[in-house]
C-alpha positions as MATLAB code, in Angstrom:
seq = 'XXXXXXXXXXXXXXXXXXXXXXXXXXXXXXXXXXXXXXXXXXXXXXXXXXXXXXXXXXXXXXXXXXXXXXXXXXXXXXXXXXXXXXXXXXXXXXXXXXXXXXXXXXXXXXXXXXXXXXXXXXXXXXXXXXXXXXXXXXXXXXXXXXXXXXXXXXXXXXXXXXXXXXXXXXXXXXXXXXXXXXXXXXXXXXXXXXXXXXXXXXXXXXXXXXXXXXXXXXXXXXXXXXXXXXXXXXXXXXXXXXXXXXXXXXXXXXXXXXXXXXXXXXXXXXXXXXXXXXXXXXXXXXXXXXXXXXXXXXXXXXXXXXXXXXXXXXXXXXXXXXXXXXXXXXXXXXXXXXXXXXXXXXXXXXXXXXXXXXXXXXXXXXXXXXXXXXXXXXXXXXXXXXXXXXXXXXXXXXXXXXXXXXXXXXXXXXXXXXXXXXXXXXXXXXXXXXXXXXXXXXXXXXXXXXXXXXXXXXXXXXXXXXXXXXXXXXXXXXXXXXXXXXXXXXXXXXXXXXXXXXXXXXXXXXXXXXXXXXXXXXXXXXXXXXXXXXXXXXXXXXXXXXXXXXXXXXXXXXXXXXXXX';
ca = [
     -26.875   -4.984  -30.828;
     -25.767   -7.719  -33.191;
     -22.199   -8.925  -33.297;
     -20.806  -10.120  -36.579;
     -20.177  -13.888  -36.770;
     -16.761  -13.131  -38.231;
     -15.893  -10.966  -35.268;
     -17.053  -12.960  -32.224;
     -17.536  -11.397  -28.865;
     -14.477  -11.268  -26.716;
     -14.571  -13.685  -23.799;
     -15.696  -12.292  -20.484;
     -13.294  -12.425  -17.532;
     -12.690  -15.946  -16.170;
     -15.432  -17.109  -13.831;
     -14.528  -16.153  -10.285;
     -17.256  -18.171   -8.610;
     -17.767  -17.223   -4.983;
     -14.504  -15.266   -4.991;
     -16.213  -12.287   -6.584;
     -18.508  -11.913   -3.558;
     -15.556  -12.199   -1.174;
     -13.824   -9.566   -3.302;
     -16.938   -7.388   -2.976;
     -16.764   -7.657    0.820;
     -13.140   -6.495    0.696;
     -13.979   -3.627   -1.645;
     -16.909   -2.536    0.503;
     -14.692   -2.591    3.607;
     -12.418   -0.112    1.871;
     -15.315    2.079    0.735;
     -16.848    2.053    4.224;
     -13.563    2.999    5.876;
     -12.954    5.893    3.485;
     -16.475    7.174    4.106;
     -16.122    6.846    7.883;
     -12.870    8.811    7.750;
     -14.725   11.827    6.344;
     -16.621   12.302    9.626;
     -14.733   10.367   12.308;
     -12.486   13.346   13.087;
     -15.385   15.609   14.091;
     -15.520   14.380   17.682;
     -11.730   14.279   18.038;
     -11.085   17.928   17.184;
     -11.637   19.298   20.743;
      -9.167   16.745   22.169;
      -6.478   17.326   19.574;
      -6.844   21.118   19.972;
      -6.102   20.747   23.668;
      -3.146   18.459   22.980;
      -1.515   20.025   19.892;
      -2.651   23.646   20.399;
      -3.121   24.444   16.680;
      -4.069   27.908   15.451;
      -7.602   28.453   14.134;
      -6.223   28.314   10.582;
      -4.471   25.011   11.295;
      -7.694   23.556   12.716;
      -9.437   24.322    9.431;
      -6.640   22.700    7.443;
      -6.684   19.621    9.676;
     -10.411   19.273    8.995;
     -10.376   20.144    5.280;
      -7.111   18.861    3.793;
      -8.296   15.241    3.589;
     -11.301   16.150    1.434;
      -9.233   18.513   -0.733;
      -6.556   15.911   -1.483;
      -9.165   13.199   -2.004;
     -11.335   15.138   -4.437;
      -8.420   16.662   -6.333;
      -6.770   13.351   -7.200;
      -9.792   11.143   -7.961;
      -9.664   11.685  -11.737;
      -5.919   11.082  -11.946;
      -5.964    7.977   -9.782;
      -8.955    6.485  -11.588;
      -7.073    6.771  -14.865;
      -3.887    5.451  -13.312;
      -5.741    2.297  -12.256;
      -6.944    1.755  -15.836;
      -3.349    1.986  -17.009;
      -1.192    0.161  -14.467;
      -3.774   -2.209  -12.980;
      -6.680   -1.650  -10.604;
      -5.628   -4.324   -8.140;
      -2.103   -2.868   -7.941;
      -3.550    0.539   -7.158;
      -5.970   -0.875   -4.568;
      -3.132   -2.624   -2.765;
      -0.846    0.404   -2.944;
      -3.622    2.655   -1.690;
      -4.516    0.321    1.177;
      -0.905    0.121    2.354;
      -0.490    3.906    2.055;
      -3.735    4.541    3.924;
      -2.570    2.381    6.840;
       0.842    4.103    6.912;
      -0.695    7.589    6.783;
      -3.099    6.622    9.581;
      -0.148    5.769   11.839;
       1.458    9.095   10.944;
      -1.744   10.929   11.931;
      -2.271    8.935   15.130;
       1.166    9.780   16.516;
       1.426   13.337   15.177;
       3.070   15.610   17.760;
       2.461   18.906   15.956;
      -0.299   20.487   13.864;
       1.952   20.528   10.774;
       2.620   16.799   11.158;
      -1.097   16.070   11.464;
      -1.932   18.216    8.426;
       0.700   16.363    6.388;
      -0.679   13.020    7.557;
      -4.245   14.008    6.684;
      -3.068   15.102    3.227;
      -1.415   11.706    2.678;
      -4.634   10.033    3.861;
      -6.480   11.968    1.156;
      -3.986   10.887   -1.520;
      -4.321    7.258   -0.431;
      -8.104    7.577   -0.312;
      -8.156    8.944   -3.858;
      -6.128    5.899   -4.874;
      -8.596    3.443   -3.346;
     -11.980    5.181   -3.818;
     -12.496    5.001   -7.631;
     -10.622    1.704   -7.805;
     -13.286   -0.009   -5.695;
     -16.090    0.834   -8.121;
     -14.082    0.024  -11.262;
     -13.127   -3.387   -9.868;
     -16.821   -4.119   -9.278;
     -17.463   -3.168  -12.912;
     -14.847   -5.707  -14.026;
     -15.482   -8.708  -11.779;
     -19.285   -8.807  -12.031;
     -20.046   -9.733  -15.634;
     -23.719  -10.492  -15.004;
     -25.608   -7.169  -15.313;
     -28.103   -7.965  -12.533;
     -25.368   -9.023  -10.122;
     -23.298   -5.985  -11.023;
     -26.134   -3.539  -10.298;
     -26.750   -5.275   -6.954;
     -23.031   -5.079   -6.140;
     -22.960   -1.367   -6.968;
     -25.980   -0.926   -4.678;
     -24.151   -2.584   -1.791;
     -21.117   -0.371   -2.487;
     -23.353    2.715   -2.490;
     -24.869    1.670    0.839;
     -21.397    1.439    2.397;
     -20.532    4.919    1.158;
     -23.825    6.369    2.417;
     -23.772    4.597    5.764;
     -20.119    5.251    6.529;
     -20.521    8.977    7.033;
     -23.265    8.377    9.603;
     -21.202    5.729   11.404;
     -18.109    7.968   11.819;
     -19.217    9.761   15.007;
     -20.587    6.512   16.447;
     -17.198    4.821   15.992;
     -15.284    7.806   17.363;
     -17.357    8.269   20.538;
     -16.371    5.084   22.431;
     -12.753    5.383   21.279;
     -12.429    8.925   22.591;
     -14.069    7.949   25.878;
     -11.359    5.336   26.487;
      -8.293    6.378   24.462;
      -6.505    9.447   23.087;
      -7.597   11.291   19.923;
      -5.134    9.379   17.737;
      -7.151    6.190   18.212;
      -9.697    7.390   15.606;
      -6.916    7.061   13.027;
      -5.273    3.950   14.442;
      -8.385    1.814   13.909;
      -7.735    2.137   10.167;
      -4.556    0.080   10.387;
      -5.862   -3.428   11.235;
      -8.759   -3.015    8.790;
      -6.480   -1.972    5.920;
      -3.974   -4.731    6.750;
      -6.788   -7.300    6.631;
      -8.091   -5.759    3.411;
      -4.624   -5.889    1.838;
      -4.081   -9.531    2.847;
      -7.418  -10.745    1.494;
      -7.314   -8.588   -1.652;
      -3.981  -10.115   -2.689;
      -5.714  -13.495   -2.926;
      -9.284  -12.829   -4.051;
      -9.240   -9.661   -6.184;
      -8.264  -10.320   -9.821;
      -6.078   -7.876  -11.725;
      -7.599   -5.860  -14.551;
      -6.528   -2.909  -16.654;
      -7.083   -1.344  -20.042;
      -5.263   -3.089  -22.917;
      -4.815    0.254  -24.707;
      -4.114    2.705  -21.914;
      -2.201    5.458  -23.640;
      -0.025    7.866  -21.690;
      -1.188   10.139  -18.908;
      -0.728   13.763  -19.932;
       0.972   15.711  -17.080;
      -0.669   19.008  -18.101;
      -4.123   17.404  -17.913;
      -3.309   16.007  -14.482;
      -2.276   19.439  -13.187;
      -5.342   21.144  -14.675;
      -7.706   18.565  -13.184;
      -6.145   18.863   -9.721;
      -6.053   22.672   -9.761;
      -9.617   22.839  -11.088;
     -11.222   20.468   -8.606;
      -9.194   21.616   -5.591;
      -9.883   25.258   -6.454;
     -13.639   24.700   -6.627;
     -13.790   22.513   -3.498;
     -11.598   24.945   -1.544;
     -13.802   27.869   -2.573;
     -16.923   25.988   -1.542;
     -15.499   25.003    1.850;
     -14.155   28.469    2.645;
     -17.418   30.122    1.633;
     -19.070   28.454    4.624;
     -16.885   30.511    6.970;
     -16.211   33.670    4.963;
     -19.100   33.966    2.494;
     -19.109   33.797   -1.289;
     -17.810   37.369   -1.669;
     -14.581   36.795    0.270;
     -11.477   37.610   -1.798;
      -9.901   34.172   -1.322;
     -13.151   32.446   -2.265;
     -13.483   34.509   -5.439;
      -9.856   33.897   -6.468;
     -10.127   30.151   -5.831;
     -13.396   30.024   -7.797;
     -11.907   31.820  -10.808;
      -8.760   29.672  -10.774;
     -10.803   26.491  -10.442;
     -13.277   27.356  -13.205;
     -10.537   28.466  -15.644;
      -8.529   25.306  -14.960;
     -11.565   23.068  -15.517;
     -12.487   24.862  -18.758;
      -8.925   24.464  -20.069;
      -8.992   20.839  -18.919;
     -12.212   20.148  -20.836;
     -10.923   21.805  -24.009;
      -7.699   19.815  -23.840;
      -9.508   16.521  -23.219;
     -11.695   17.047  -26.305;
      -8.569   17.126  -28.501;
      -6.690   14.210  -26.961;
      -6.575   10.652  -28.273;
      -6.289    9.206  -24.751;
      -8.003   11.738  -22.439;
      -8.290   11.469  -18.670;
     -12.028   12.061  -19.142;
     -13.601   11.498  -22.532;
     -15.788   14.613  -22.668;
     -17.576   13.138  -25.687;
     -19.243   10.736  -23.259;
     -21.448   13.637  -22.224;
     -23.157   13.360  -25.615;
     -24.720   10.228  -24.153;
     -27.926   11.553  -22.527;
     -28.047    8.789  -19.915;
     -24.439    9.458  -18.886;
     -24.996   13.220  -18.578;
     -28.310   12.756  -16.780;
     -26.769   10.337  -14.287;
     -23.866   12.704  -13.513;
     -26.259   15.648  -13.027;
     -28.647   13.610  -10.856;
     -25.744   12.289   -8.786;
     -24.302   15.751   -8.184;
     -27.508   17.587   -7.287;
     -28.947   14.733   -5.248;
     -25.854   14.639   -3.054;
     -25.995   18.439   -2.865;
     -29.349   18.063   -1.147;
     -28.764   14.898    0.864;
     -25.284   15.579    2.281;
     -26.013   19.262    2.887;
     -29.157   18.373    4.815;
     -27.277   15.795    6.894;
     -25.009   18.591    8.122;
     -28.050   20.697    9.059;
     -29.583   17.751   10.911;
     -26.404   17.306   12.924;
     -26.723   20.939   14.067;
     -30.429   20.463   14.762;
     -29.791   17.478   17.012;
     -26.819   19.000   18.856;
     -27.806   22.661   19.137;
     -31.610   22.622   19.268;
     -32.141   19.335   21.101;
     -28.880   19.663   23.046;
     -27.653   16.159   22.249;
     -24.003   15.116   22.411;
     -22.189   14.371   19.124;
     -22.298   10.674   19.992;
     -26.056   10.699   20.592;
     -26.517   12.652   17.360;
     -24.481   10.033   15.544;
     -26.572    7.241   17.058;
     -29.684    9.042   15.804;
     -28.366    8.554   12.255;
     -27.877    4.780   12.641;
     -31.462    3.832   11.620;
     -31.119    5.506    8.206;
     -27.672    3.944    7.771;
     -29.190    0.514    8.437;
     -32.066    1.234    6.059;
     -29.575    2.249    3.353;
     -27.680   -1.029    3.697;
     -30.936   -2.995    3.339;
     -32.475   -0.931    0.537;
     -29.441   -0.627   -1.759;
     -29.319   -4.284   -2.914;
     -33.102   -4.215   -3.415;
     -32.749   -1.210   -5.732;
     -30.189   -3.148   -7.738;
     -32.620   -6.024   -8.187;
     -35.472   -3.683   -9.162;
     -33.584   -1.927  -11.981;
     -34.353   -4.624  -14.618;
     -38.031   -4.629  -13.638;
     -38.754   -0.920  -13.222;
     -36.022    0.780  -15.210;
     -33.350    3.300  -14.346;
     -35.352    6.451  -15.085;
     -38.286    5.558  -12.841;
     -36.116    4.279   -9.985;
     -33.863    7.339  -10.036;
     -36.863    9.678  -10.202;
     -38.453    7.679   -7.358;
     -35.394    8.220   -5.172;
     -35.338   11.926   -5.929;
     -39.081   12.268   -5.295;
     -38.824   10.434   -1.964;
     -35.942   12.731   -1.071;
     -38.057   15.778   -1.969;
     -40.819   14.406    0.275;
     -38.347   14.071    3.140;
     -37.263   17.685    2.639;
     -40.881   18.851    2.690;
     -41.349   16.928    5.959;
     -38.307   18.685    7.476;
     -39.919   22.040    6.663;
     -42.652   21.462    9.263;
     -40.392   20.302   12.105;
     -40.399   22.439   15.232;
     -37.989   23.001   18.076;
     -39.679   20.424   20.302;
     -40.488   17.776   17.670;
     -39.710   14.352   19.123;
     -37.184   11.992   17.572;
     -39.970    9.489   16.900;
     -41.321   12.002   14.352;
     -37.960   13.306   13.082;
     -36.769    9.789   12.261;
     -39.495    9.463    9.589;
     -38.027   12.021    7.156;
     -34.508   10.910    8.134;
     -35.312    7.366    6.972;
     -37.094    8.672    3.849;
     -34.005   10.719    3.040;
     -31.833    7.604    3.359;
     -34.105    5.652    1.004;
     -34.072    8.470   -1.527;
     -30.313    8.964   -1.313;
     -29.322    5.335   -1.694;
     -31.871    4.766   -4.490;
     -30.531    7.701   -6.471;
     -26.852    7.032   -5.747;
     -27.131    3.355   -6.669;
     -28.806    4.007  -10.021;
     -26.627    6.956  -10.997;
     -23.317    5.317   -9.997;
     -24.202    2.126  -11.877;
     -25.309    4.107  -14.947;
     -22.168    6.249  -15.020;
     -19.729    3.381  -14.713;
     -21.612    1.196  -17.208;
     -22.129    3.955  -19.782;
     -18.380    4.143  -20.303;
     -16.352    1.355  -21.925;
     -15.189   -1.286  -19.503;
     -11.588   -0.430  -20.293;
     -12.251    3.104  -18.989;
     -14.123    2.023  -15.845;
     -11.540    3.598  -13.553;
     -11.935    6.986  -15.228;
     -15.741    6.675  -15.155;
     -15.679    5.656  -11.490;
     -13.504    8.669  -10.715;
     -16.021   10.908  -12.441;
     -18.868    9.433  -10.369;
     -17.002    9.906   -7.098;
     -15.792   13.393   -8.039;
     -19.371   14.433   -8.839;
     -20.396   13.111   -5.425;
     -17.606   15.038   -3.666;
     -18.425   18.290   -5.472;
     -22.163   17.901   -4.907;
     -21.726   17.189   -1.204;
     -19.287   20.055   -0.654;
     -21.527   22.483   -2.558;
     -24.585   21.340   -0.610;
     -22.907   21.909    2.760;
     -21.716   25.366    1.677;
     -24.913   26.635    0.053;
     -27.402   25.194    2.521;
     -25.239   26.222    5.460;
     -25.059   29.758    4.092;
     -28.832   29.923    3.592;
     -29.439   28.717    7.135;
     -26.949   31.197    8.619;
     -28.248   34.167    6.618;
     -31.863   33.400    7.439;
     -30.945   32.922   11.109;
     -29.109   36.258   11.297;
     -31.808   38.280    9.546;
     -34.813   36.834   11.411;
     -33.387   36.627   14.937;
     -35.485   38.783   17.306;
     -33.885   38.914   20.735;
     -35.899   40.035   23.782;
     -35.492   43.593   25.013;
     -32.771   44.086   27.566;
     -30.434   41.428   26.132;
     -26.835   42.453   27.010;
     -24.916   43.807   24.001;
     -22.153   41.199   24.187;
     -24.725   38.392   24.363;
     -26.686   39.854   21.448;
     -23.527   40.055   19.337;
     -22.649   36.418   19.999;
     -26.240   35.266   19.509;
     -26.516   36.961   16.109;
     -23.420   35.090   14.930;
     -24.883   31.599   15.402;
     -27.074   29.432   17.582;
     -23.934   27.911   19.074;
     -22.751   31.397   19.985;
     -26.081   32.093   21.657;
     -25.823   28.945   23.778;
     -22.320   29.820   24.945;
     -23.040   33.500   25.592;
     -26.105   32.814   27.744;
     -24.399   30.328   30.057;
     -23.738   32.972   32.715;
     -27.093   34.788   32.428;
     -30.028   34.328   34.813;
     -32.113   31.336   33.807;
     -35.176   33.360   32.746;
     -33.186   35.740   30.522;
     -31.070   32.932   29.077;
     -34.181   30.891   28.282;
     -35.766   33.807   26.396;
     -32.622   34.391   24.311;
     -32.244   30.696   23.519;
     -35.922   30.388   22.558;
     -35.505   33.274   20.100;
     -32.311   31.759   18.692;
     -33.942   28.319   18.329;
     -36.875   29.840   16.436;
     -34.519   31.713   14.073;
     -32.509   28.531   13.487;
     -35.640   26.624   12.551;
     -36.636   29.341   10.065;
     -33.202   28.995    8.478;
     -33.521   25.199    8.394;
     -36.956   25.435    6.765;
     -35.658   27.794    4.048;
     -32.740   25.486    3.235;
     -34.808   22.319    2.945;
     -37.485   24.041    0.851;
     -34.757   24.887   -1.675;
     -33.942   21.173   -1.712;
     -37.580   20.343   -2.467;
     -37.372   22.466   -5.617;
     -33.963   21.129   -6.661;
     -34.852   17.470   -6.175;
     -38.197   17.931   -7.940;
     -36.512   19.466  -11.000;
     -33.772   16.835  -11.047;
     -36.391   14.058  -10.816;
     -37.953   15.354  -14.047;
     -34.499   15.557  -15.648;
     -33.797   11.953  -14.625;
     -37.087   10.747  -16.131;
     -36.170   12.368  -19.444;
     -32.457   11.608  -19.687;
     -32.501    8.052  -18.351;
     -35.637    6.864  -20.142;
     -33.661    5.147  -22.931;
     -30.882    3.819  -20.700;
     -30.884    0.007  -20.835;
     -31.837   -1.743  -17.624;
     -28.938   -4.120  -18.206;
     -25.729   -3.041  -19.896;
     -24.372   -6.014  -21.892;
     -20.711   -6.980  -21.792;
     -20.220   -6.282  -25.492;
     -16.483   -5.761  -25.626;
     -16.234   -5.989  -29.407;
     -18.594   -3.038  -29.904;
     -16.932   -1.025  -27.158;
     -13.553   -1.220  -28.829;
     -13.883   -2.559  -32.412;
     -10.873   -4.673  -33.296;
      -9.926   -5.279  -29.662;
     -10.473   -9.013  -30.051;
      -7.881   -9.213  -32.814;
      -5.397   -7.231  -30.776;
      -5.737   -9.494  -27.721;
      -5.608  -12.617  -29.920;
      -2.134  -11.579  -30.949;
      -1.147  -10.296  -27.480;
      -2.287  -12.995  -25.014;
      -0.094  -11.483  -22.314;
      -2.363   -8.412  -22.432;
      -5.508  -10.548  -22.262;
      -4.317  -12.105  -19.036;
      -4.404   -8.804  -17.154;
      -7.118   -6.784  -18.846;
     -10.100   -8.640  -17.465;
     -10.907  -10.266  -20.808;
      -9.195  -13.630  -20.578;
      -7.304  -15.387  -23.394;
      -8.912  -15.431  -26.815;
      -6.323  -17.163  -29.051;
      -8.924  -18.389  -31.503;
     -10.384  -14.964  -32.280;
      -9.276  -13.847  -35.746;
      -7.669  -10.457  -36.201;
      -9.687   -7.885  -38.133;
      -8.818   -6.919  -41.629;
      -5.945   -4.494  -42.021;
      -2.680   -4.127  -40.186;
      -2.474   -6.599  -37.222;
      -3.166   -4.926  -33.937;
      -4.847   -1.841  -35.421;
      -7.340   -0.709  -32.804;
      -9.531    2.392  -33.003;
      -9.058    4.655  -30.019;
     -12.546    5.659  -28.937;
     -15.891    4.237  -27.847;
     -17.797    5.111  -31.031;
     -21.029    3.520  -29.919;
     -21.292    5.969  -27.044;
     -20.010    9.184  -28.573;
     -22.011    9.083  -31.765;
     -18.858    9.639  -33.868;
];
């Protein structure tokens, strides 16, 4: 790209020096905490059930409402950060997250806890996309930025594995509310440091947020996520699942049609004309479908087949979490040398290899063997997630980084939720249809055993040891057949997506330049005449930049270089 000498490049944000790395630490703390909160409640549910005595429906809402609120508001909050300021939103979200955590910790009724978890999801949606968009704005060097995104991706990936490990010791020594209360000091520290080290940035031409678009995006995403989550328990043909699916799909279609006609959309659907952008979103979604869905299956494998406690199962996932933290920055440094297409395809191929390895595991396979595909899966996941997240957020104009970050995180949420639902359903169906119980198994035991492996373990507790052992052996074998079927589907999916990544990302630049003038032609002239805007948009003052020809302050509304218009 060549910039005209009469229209010089807009100045990059003021040099932050070492502050940008301190800011990255703060941002990664927030990302890690949000990721931990997705899984930290798993161990606490038995304790809170005993204390609060919720109904079975309330237990599901306590578990699911955080993810529903989080995923439903990501697009809106990402856009809000672009408009009012990303630092403001980060600080507001951090404070709200701490307050909601206190509400959850001291909840004395199921309704109170559900409300607190919903507020946690709203606060999480405020912080989550903001973290990635701030990285996009404070790291102006492309190599550093890709490395920073890799570190961020490692925190997201590792946090979910760390959740049960954090919760175990707390629950052994304190009440269930302690898993929420640990959020408070971390968010207070984050807030205090972020005030000083994180610079403010926002879009200079934000436009107004359309309320109808906000409602459609929330209804669409929440409808789809709710349908996916409920299908795990009730199947895809359940009436509520079908209604939620239809409502969600219709809302998202209407949302897309409306965005295509708007001057200032929440999501610029024309960005999908960019092959690299579309390929990165697709790779992100389907990769997390496979990786997160398989992580859920592994948790069941460790706890039900090997008989490990949730804490021990969580500890088993620490090696891959550590590998992810080490590998992610390396992937960022390799992007300029190898290219996005090859690195993304590499991650997907390694992930497919891990899935193939899982397909030969047996009931008595030792952890020393199981840890090999677990680590390979971590390498594949963080490689793919780093490249795709960096490509998505850099393919959009810097001024729209919050919206692009929201799209990346929403794709991750949808992919993960879909993976858990589909792979869990495949495992359960295969288990039910291949289970062959020994003759003479009591009817009530057979009924419970056919429902799930967990049901088989509970139902056989009072049986004679020899009979119980035979039933459990049959149930273990059926579970493994279900696990093998699920991971073999992942082999196919990841293999296909790897080919898609090679094709769609092949022309994506290894380093996205900070070419503000080409992103928004005429923006330099606008900021030259509005220095107060330049101070908070991440561009710095540019008083010497001449305004373009025509009416002062005239600025085209769209990223023409990306949309092909």
